[in-house]
N, C-alpha and C positions, 0 to 999 in steps of 0.2 A: 347772592350774598355779597359778592365783590362790589356790585353797583351800590348796594346799600351802605357798605362801609366807606366807599369812596365819597358817597354823599355826606356821610358823617364827617369825614376829613375835610371836605369842602366847607361844611358848616362850621366846624371847629378846628381850624388849621393849627392851632397851638395846643390841641389836646393830645397828650401822650397816650391816653386811653384809646382815642380814635385811631391813631397811627398803629397802636399795638394790635387792635382788633383787625385792621386792614392787613397787617403783616401775617397774622395767623390765618386769615381767610385765604391769602395768597398761598401760604404753605400747604393748606389743605387741598388746594387745586394743583399743586405741583408747580407753581409759578415762582418767579424770583421775588422773594419776600425781603431780601436784604435791605433795599433802600427804605422801605417803610419801617422796618425794625430799627435801622440806624437812626431814622428820624425820631423814633420813640425814645431812643437812648439819649439823643441830643436834648429832648425836652425833659427827660427824667433820668439824669445821669446816675442817680443813687437808687434807682428802682431795681431791686434784685431780679424781679421777674423779667424786666426788659433785657437784662444781661442774659438770663436763661434763654429767652426766645431768640435772641440774636445768635447765641451759641448753637441752638437747635438748627437754625437756618444754615449755619456753616457745616454742621454735621450732615444735613440733608444733601449738601453739595459735595460731600465726600472729603471735607477738609477738617479732620479732627484737630490738627495743629492750630488752625485759626480759631476753632471753637473753644479750645482749652482756656485761654485767658478770660473769656466771658463767664464760663462756669466758675472759675476760681474767684472772680470779682463778685459773682452772685453770692458765693459762700462767705466772702469777707463781709458783705452787707447783711447777710442773714445766715449765720453759722448753722442754724437748725433747718436749713432749706434742703429737705430730703431729696426732692427731685433733682436739684442742682448737683448734689453729691452723687446721685446715681448716674447722672449724665457725665460727670467727671470720670466715673468708673468706666463708662463706655469709651471715652477718649483713651484712657490708660490701656484698656483692653485692645483697642485698635492699634496702639503703639507697641503691643507685646508685653506690657508690664502687668502680667496676670495677678501677681501677688497684691500689688497696690490696687488694682481694679477691684479684687475681691474685698479688700478692706473698705473701699468706698461703698460697695454694695451693702456690706455688712453694717457700716455706719448708717446708711440711708434707712435700712430696715430697723435699726435700733430706734431711729426717730419716728419712722412710719411703717409699722409691720404690714400695712395693707397696701404698700406701694408695689403694684404688679411689675412695673418696669425694673425694679431692683431685683425682684425674684428672678425675672427673666435673665437679667444681666449676670446674676450670680450663677444661674444654670449654665450660661454660655462659658463662663470662666471654668466651671467644673468640667465641662465637656472638653475644653482645651487641655485640662489637666488629667483627662481620662478618668475622672471620678464619676462614672456614669450613674451609679445608684443615687448618689447625692444630687446629681444634676436632675435626675428624674423627679426627685422630691421638690426641687426648686421650681421646675416647670409646672408641676401639678399645683403648687401653691399659686403660681402666676395665673393658671387657668381658672382656679377657684375665684380669683378676683376679676379676671377678664375672660370669661368662657367663650367669647366670640373672637378671640385673637387667633386667626388662622395660622400665623407663622409660629406661634408657640406650639400648636398642635403638630406642625411640621417638624419642629425641633424635637419634640417629644418622640415623634416617629424615628428620628435619627438616633436617639438614645436607645430606643427599643432594638434597633438594628445592631447597635454596638453591644447590646446585652443578649443578642441572638434570640430575640423574641419576634419572629417574622409576623405572626398573626396580629400581635399588638401593634406592631409598626404599621401594618396595612390599615388597621382601624384608625390610627392617629392621622395617617396621610389622607384617608377618606374623609375624616372630620375636617381637616384643613381645606380640602377641595370643596367640601359642601359649603363652607363659608366663603371660600375664595377660589372659584373654578380656574382662575388664571394664575394660580401660584405655580410657576414653573418648577420650583424646587420640590414642591410636594409631588408633582407628577413624576419628576425624576427620581425622587426617593422611592415612590411606589414601584417604578420601573426597576430600580435596583433590587428591591426585595423579590419581585416576581422573577427576575432573571436568576437570582440565586436559588429560587425554588424550582427552576427549570420550567417555568410557565412562560415560555419565550414569546408566544403569540400575544399574550396579555401584556408582557413586559414591553414589547414593541409598540403596542397601542398606547401605553403610558408615556413612553419616550416620544412618540409622535405628537402627543398632546403637549409635551414640554417644548419640543422644537417648533411647534406652531406659534409659540408666544414670543414676543419681542425680547423677553428677558432670558431666553434660552441661552445656554452656555455650551462650551466645548464638551463637557462631561455628558450632557444630554445626547448630543450627536454620537459620542463614543458609545454610550449605552445602547442607542438605537442600532448602531453598527453591530455590536456584539450579539444582540438578540436576533437581528436579521441573519447574521452569519450562522448562528446556531440553527435557524430555521431553514438554512440552505438557500436563502435569497441573496446570493453572492453579489449580484450587480447592485442591488439597493444597499447592501451592507457596505460595499466599496464606496458608494457615494456618501454614505453617512460618515465613514471613517475620514474621507477626504475633507468633508465639511468641518469635522472636529479639529483636524490638523490646521485647517485654514483659520479657524477662530482662535486657536491657541497653539502655536508651533513649539511651545516650550514644554509640552507634555510628551513624555516618551511612550506612555501606555497606548494611546491611539495608534501611534506609528507601529508599535510592536504587533498589535492585533491586525492592522492593515497588512503588514508584511506577512503575517501568518496566512491571511487570506490569499495573498499573491502566491505564496509558496504552494498552498493547497490547490490552486488553480493552475499550477505548473508554469508560473511566470517567475522563474528562478532569479533571473538577473535583476528585475526591479525589486523583488523581495529582498535580495541581498543588499541592495542600495538602501532600502528603507530601514532594514535592521541596523545597518551601519550609521544611519542618521539618528536612530533612537539611541544608539550607544554614544554618540557625541553628547547627547543630553544626560545620559546616565551610563557612564563608562563601566560601572560595576553591576549593571542589570543582568542577573544570572539568566533569566528567561530569554532576554535578547541575545546574549552570547551563545546560549545553548541552541536556540532556534537558528541563529546565523550559521552555527557550525553544521547543523543538519542540512540547511539549504546549500551550503558550500559542498558538503559531502555528496548531495544529490546532483550537484552540478559538476562533479568530478574534480573539484578543487580540494584534493585530500589534504595537502600540506596546510592550507589555510584553515580547513575545517579542524584539523588536529590542533592548530594553534588556538583556535577559539575554545575548543573543549578544554584544553589545558589551562586557559585563563579561568574558566569556570572552576576547575579543580583547585586553583590557587585561592579563589574566593570561598569555595565550599569544599575543603579537603576531605571532609567526611561524608560527602554526598555520593551515594553509590551510582547515581545516574551519570555524573560527570565522568567517573572512571569507566562506566559501561560504554559511554559514547566514545571515549578515547580508544577503548578496545575495538569498537566497531570500525573506527577510522583506520586504526593500525591493521586490522584484519583485511580491510579493503586494499590496503597498501602492500599486502603480502608479508607484513612483519609479524609472523605468527607467534613467535616466542614472546615478543614484547606485548602483543595483543593478549596472549594468555595470562601474562602477569597482571595486566590491568583488569582482565575479567575476574581473576581470582580475588583481587583487591575489592572490586565492586561487590562480589558475592559475600565477602567477609564483612563489608560495611553494611550491606543490605541483604541479609540472608532471606528476606521475604520479597525481594525485588524480582519480579518476573523478567524484566528487561535484562537484568544482570545475568540471570541464569540462561536466558535465551542466547545472549552474546557468548557466554562461556561455552554452551553447547555448540553453537555455530563455529566457534574457533576450533574446538576439539574435532569437529567434523571435518573442517578444512585440513586439519593436521592428520587425518586418518585415524584418530583415536575414537573409534565409533562407539565402543561400549561405554566409555566415559561420557560421550555426547548423549547417548540414550539416557543415562542417569540424570544428566542436567535437564533434558527436556521433560523427563518424567517428574522431576521436581517442579518444573513450571506448571505441568498439568495438575499436580496436587495443590499448588498455591492458587491456581486459577483454572478450574475445570472447563471453562469456556474459552481457553486460550487456543485459538485455531492453529497458530503457527507451531505450537508445541506438538500437536498431533501430527501435523504435516512432517515435521522434522524427525519425530520418533519413527514414523513408518518408513521414511526415506533411509534413515540410518539402519533400521532393522533389515530392510531388503538388501542393502549393500553388504550387510553381514551374513546374508544368506538365510536369514530367519523370516522367510516369507509368510509363514503361517501366523507368526506373531504380528507382522506388519498388517496383515488382513484383519486380525483381531482388533488392533488399535484403530484402524480405519472405521470398523463397524461401531466400536465404542464411541468414537468421535461423532459419527453421524447420528447416533442416538441422542447425543447432547445437542447437536444442531444439524438437522437434515439439510439446511441451506448451504452448507459448506461444499460448494461445487468442486473445489480442488481436492478435498478429501474423497469425494465420491469418485472422481477420475482416478485418483491413486488406488482406490479399492479395486476398480475395474482392471487397471493395469496389473496389479498384483494377482488378481484372480486368473489372468491369462497365464500366469506361471504355475498355478496350483494343479497338483496332480489329483486333487480331490473334487474337481468340478467337471461336469460333462459339457459338451458343446451347447446343448439346449438350455441348460441352466445359465451358462455364461452369457448367452444371447439375451435371456430374460433379465439378467442383471443390468445389461446395457439399456434395455427398454425401461427399466425402473428409473435410470438416470434421466431419460427423456421425459418420462411421465412427470417427474418432479420439476425439472428445470426448463423444459420446452413447452409442455402442454398448456400452462397458463398464458403463454405468449402467442400461441398459434392464431388466436382470433384477431390479434393486432398486427399480423404480418403485413408489410406494406404492399401496395399494388405497384409493381415496378413499371416505370415508363420508358425503359430502354428501347431505343429504336429497333423495330423488328425487321432488320435488313439482314438476310442470311449471309451476304458476302462482304459486309462492311468490316472495317478494322475493329477488332475486339479489344476491350480493356480487361486484362486478366490480373486479378489481385492474388497475392500470396501472403498468408499470415503465418508467422513463425516466431518463436523465441530463440531459435537455434541458428541464427544467421551470423555465425562467427566460426572459429576453429572448433567445429563440432561435427559429429558424424552426419547429421542431417544436412548440414551445409556442404559436406563433401559429396553427397549424392546429388543435391540440387544444383550445385555450381555449374557443372558442364551442361546441364539442361538450360539454365538461364542464359548461359553464354550463347547457345544456339538460338533460343527464342528471341533474345534481344536483337538479333539480326533480321528477324522476320518483319517485313513491311506491313503485315496483316495483323500484328499484335502490338499492344502497348502494355508494358509491365508496370504494375503498381505494387510496391512491397510495403507491408505493414510489419515493422520490426517490433516485437513485443518484449525486447530486452535491449539494454544499451551495452554494446561492446564496441571497442575500437581496436581491431587487430587487422592483419593483412587480409584475412578472409572477408571480414565485414566491409572493409574499404573497397575490395574488389567487387563484391556484390552490389554495393551502393552505386558503383559506376555502371552496372548493367540495367538499373531501373530507370524508367522514365520519371517515376515519382517514388520517393522513399519517405515513408512516414514513421516516426518514432511514436509508438502507441502504448508503451508500457504503463503510462500513468493514466490512461483513459479507462473509465469504467466500461463494462461490457456494453451498456446502453449507448454510451458516447462513441465507442468504436463502431458499433452497428450503424449509428447515425452518420458517422464519417464515411463509412463504406458506401452507404446509400447515396450520400451527397456526391461522392466521387464517381457515381454512375458505373460501378463495376459490373461487367457483364457476367463473368465467371469468377467465382472466388474459391481459391484453393487453400485448404487447411493442411499444414505440414506437421501438425502436432498430434491430433487425435487426443486420446486420454493420457497424454504424458505431461510432464511438468510445464507450468506456465501456459497451458493451452487457453484458447479463447472460444471454446465451444459454446459458452453461454451467449456470446455475440452471434455466432452462427445460428443459434436457436431462434434468434430474432429475424432470420431470413433477410439479411441486408442486401443480398444480391439475388437475381433471378435464378441463377444456377450455382450450386455449391458442390465442391468436390473435396474428398479427403484422400491424402496420399502420403506415403513414405514414413511419417513419424510414428505411426501406431499400427500394429498388426491385427486389425479387427475393426468392427463396425463402430461408428460413433453412437449408434442407437437413435439418432435424430431423424425425424421425418424431413427436417429442413435441409438435410444433406442429400443431394440427388445421386451422386456417383462416388465410387471408390475405385482408384486406379491400381491395377494389378497386372498379372500376365497369365498365360495359359498353363504354366507350371505352378505358379504360386497359388492360383485358384482354378484348378481344372474345372471346366464347364460342368455345372450340375452338382459339384461336390460340396461347395461351401456357400452357394447363393442364399440358402435359407437362413444363414447366420448373419445376414446383413440387412439393414433397412435401406442401404444404398443399392443401386444397380452397379454391377461389376463391369468395368471397362478394362479389357485385356490389351495392354500395349505389347510391342515386341519384347520388352522386358520391363519388369516393374520399376526398376531404377538402374542407373549406370553405376559402375564402380570406378572410383578415382583412386589409383594406388597411392599410398603415402610416398611423397618424393624422396624421403630419407631411407627408403627400403634398402637393406643390404642384399647382396647377391644370394641366390639360392645355393644351399650347401648340398653335399651328397647325403644320401640316406644314412642316418646314424646306425641302423641295424647292420649294415655291412661291416662296420668297424666294431660294434659292440657285441655282435653275435646273438642279440636278442632284440625283440621288437619293443619300441617305446611308444605307448599311447600318450595322448596329450589332451588337455582341455585348457582353453584360454578364455572361457566364458566367465562373466561376472558371477559372483557368489549367489546372487539372487535367483539364478537359473538352476542352481543345484538343489537337489532334494534327496530324501532318503531312498526313494525308489530308483532314482538315477544312479546313486552310489551303489545300491544293491545290484543293479544291472551291470555296471562296470566291474564290480567285484566278482560277479559270476564269470565274466570274460577273463579276468585276471586269474581266477582259479582254473579255468579251462586252458590258459596259456601260462603255466606256472613260472616260466623264466622271464615273463614280460615285466616291464616297469611302467610307471605312469608319472607324468609331470603335470602338475596343476599350477597355472599361472593366474595373474590378476587377483591374487588374494588380498582382501582389505587389511587384515591384521593377523597377529599370531593366534588370537582366540578362535578365529574362523578356521585357521589351519588345524588347530587342535580339535575343534569340533568335527571337522571332516576326517581327521585321523581316527577319531573314536568311531565314526560311522563305518569306515573301512575295517577297523579292528573288529567291530561287531559282526562283520561279514567274513572274517577270517583272513584279512589281508594285512600282512605285517607292514609296519611303518617304514621298514628299510626299502620296500619296493616303491615308495612314494617320494616324490620331490615337490616341494612347494616353493613358489616364487610370488613375491608381493608385486605391487604396482611399480613399474619402472618407466623410463622414457620410451617413446615410440620406437626409436631405433633398437633399443635393448629388448623391448617386447617382441619386435619382429625377429630379432636375432635368436631368441629362445626357440624358434621353430626349427632351428638347425639340430636341436636335441630330440626332435619328435619325428616319428615315422608316419603316424596316422592319428588324427584327432577323433575322439569319441564325443558324440553329440549329447547335448542335454535334451530333456523331455519333460513336459509338453512344449516348452518354449525353446525352440532350436536356434541354431546360430544364424546370425545375419551378417553384420559387419565382421564379426569374429571369424566366421567361415570364409568370407571373401579374403580377409587378410591372410588366413592360413593357406588358402589355395595360392595366393600371390607368392607366398614363400615356399610353394611346392608341396604343401601338405594337404591331402584330401581329408574330408571328414566323413566318418561312418555315421549315418543318421538313421533315425526311425521316424517315419512319417506319422504325424499326429492327427487328431480329429478336428483341430481348429487351425486358423491361419498361421499362428506362430509355429505350428508343427510342420509347415511346408517350407519354411524359410531356407533351410539347408538343402533340401531336395531340389528346390528351385535353382539354386546356385549350381549344384551338381548336374542337373538336367541341361541347363544352358551350356555347360562345359562338356557335355557328352559323357559324363561319368556316372551313368545310371547304376553301375554295379555297386556303388557305395550307398545306395538307397535301400533300406529294409522296411518291410511292412510287417511289423510285429516283432516282439522280443526274440522269438526263436530264430528268425532270419537274421536279426541283428547279431546275435551271439554266433551263429554259424559263419556269417561273413567275417566277423571280427577274428574268429579262430583261423579261418581260411587265409585271410590276409597275413596273419602272423607267420604263416608257413611259406610266404612268398616274398621275402625281403627284397629280391631284385625288382619286383613290380614297382615298388615305391621309387627306386632309383631311376627307372625309366620314366615314370610319371613326372618326377620333379624336374627333369631336364626340359620338358616341353610344356610345363604347366602355364607359364606366363603367356606363351604364344597361344595356347588353347583359350585362355581367358580373354585375350585381346580379340580373338576371332569370334567369341561368343557374343550374344546380344547384349549382355551386361557390359562388354568392353566397347560398345559402339554408341556413345551418347548421341551422336548425330542422328542415328536411326531412331533411337528412342524419342528424341526431340521431334523428329518429323512425325512419328506415330502419335505423339501427344498432340501436336498441332492439328492433325487429322481428326483425332478424337474430340478435341475442343470444338472444332468446326461442326462436327456431326451433332454434338450435344446442342450447339447453338441453333443449328438449322431446325432441329426438332422443336426447340422452344419457340422459335419464330412462328411456327404454325400450330402452336398449342398442343403438340404431341407430348405424351408423358415420357419420363426417363425410362430407358430400357437397357438391358445388358447387351454389350456388343464387343467385338474385338477388332484390333487393327493389326494386320499381319506385317511381315517384313517387307512386303511389296507395297505397303501403304494402302492396302485395300481394306474396306470395312467388311467384316464377316461375322459369323456367329450371332447375328441379330436374333434376339428372342425375347418375347414378353414373359420374363420370369420374375 
């Protein structure tokens, strides 16, 4: 067509019509039509259409200001020129003069009701004015006149989106794309609708179609990033976000979502930087401020996080989320009262906000107000029956209150709602070890149920480990724990790691499943060849990391206690896996090869059938590291008081009605005796226990209760006690060791499961077998006998610390050597494909008691 029109111009160089036709032909081809149209105007300066065409060419070039004079001149020459009036409306709309533009479109339609472009322009103005119903009518009229106009279908789709009509919007976008497959805006619009419908794979496909076109814009890449992000394709999503930002760095939204991705993938520092960049563009963007605060909080920058949350509260003072986040930051900073105030404000503003109630419950729990905490978490569970954390916290608070049966009930209720909650299942098992109503076989069966649910589906995909099968080479030993700070588990493991770190035949790799920065964690960090923070990794990611690290023997220090990583162990990331210290019982996993114990803790043949693991008996199951702030041992209080004082320093979760009834029988048999109970969580628990004693005929005057106090004060309370009475079926562990260190033995009754052997183990290592009873009758007889021998305790107290130091528990070097022998024995068997077996390592570092059981 261009050649023909150029030929016409060559033939008739002074013909305005010829030049006009050439200009229009060039415009249709997207070429520069201005010279031809200017020539037209030179030849026909009073031709209204020539002015119209020249104005159109300037509009094509994106210059509405240059186009405006030509449209106005066209209207001067032909006042009833509807098309020129409509195009003037386009100019005014581009300049933001919506009212005037609307008047132009209305005037054009008065002249020519069948002018499609005026209907379309009017629809555009109405959209800008958010009059979507009226806009829909204008676009439909335009389509009646121009049914093949792809972009009007696209604009009608946008209106349907605004009117929340997703199906209609999809139909309009599909119509636009049928007519114009390269309409990037229609592809993007369809992607937007599909994303809102949570059809992310389809949304990503639409966005990909948009970004494949030269007219793609930043919004299309942003949409692609969001849909890929939702699909878990983080690497591709990150690339799309970055492309969106590169195309238009003035948009905050792509930066915000990119920062969210960085934060989710544990890249806190770059996430913080991107949030801050987004806030430079939109300083009052509440989402950016809120998410920045959470990233700062996760990074330990609590003051900065609090400042960000408070800025959100200034912008949205009635938003419960902002006050809830302020409370969480204050709680992390230890400012409990201030945190509680913010929690209560958040709950008042958002009585149905689960986050607000969770934070309130957490704050109350930290303050020791456990009954109130339970009420808050129960409110969360009512608001959202699928809120996992609510059930975790309810059960944790109930067991601290000594209401173990209710804790078990809540765990079972939660697992009916979602059997995939591994943390709740572990909590259930831990609580069941405390229950007087479950026998050993049933308890073991409950552990096997855990494995059947969480491990069985993974067994077929266990990796084939390529670790070099050299029986004498240096071994890489991994330790996994969430308790590597000032915690009881760390106190047991620290002296072991101190010795193992010196061995040239071992390399220690520590996987810390919680972030703490105290003197204990810093010391342990220095003992590791490699220290990895893994609390943010999924179980699958942790297992992959362990396999990549080529760990030879992986040691679990948690078992079924809080923040354990047993689902990672269930993936068998290391060729040999061992459970130790954290939990008194089997993991139930086939993936776990060994459990570390000793000859008193698990007498050969007594408990082996309660474990999926093979039992390895060290010289002692664990060492005892006395608290450095221990006060000196006092004289026996019975010598001064003239009566015996029994004591219990166990947490309330170990106490039950049967134990209180047993103690009460003894108190009735020794009518002048008193009893002190420490470590009580609150007054309600004390009152509950008083009522239990009262029902057994024990007057409140014979009982003294103490709450939680500092470690020195807790240890000093032992000066008021002659002998401790043990709990059952979960006997004393650390509590019994601390009591003996303060000169106080514990009268125990051996149970049927591993927790029932904890105290008898401590006593046996110390040579105090006379304080071990087998059955209630013997327990009561011994308790009555000891009450008649007050001088016995005075003699014992004086030499108790020396006795403990000389016991296997007091010799971490010996335990460490035994452990190293045990690890090497395990490894040598694996190197020649021999199965795990139970065995012992005696105090002479000899392997004995080998048996295939």
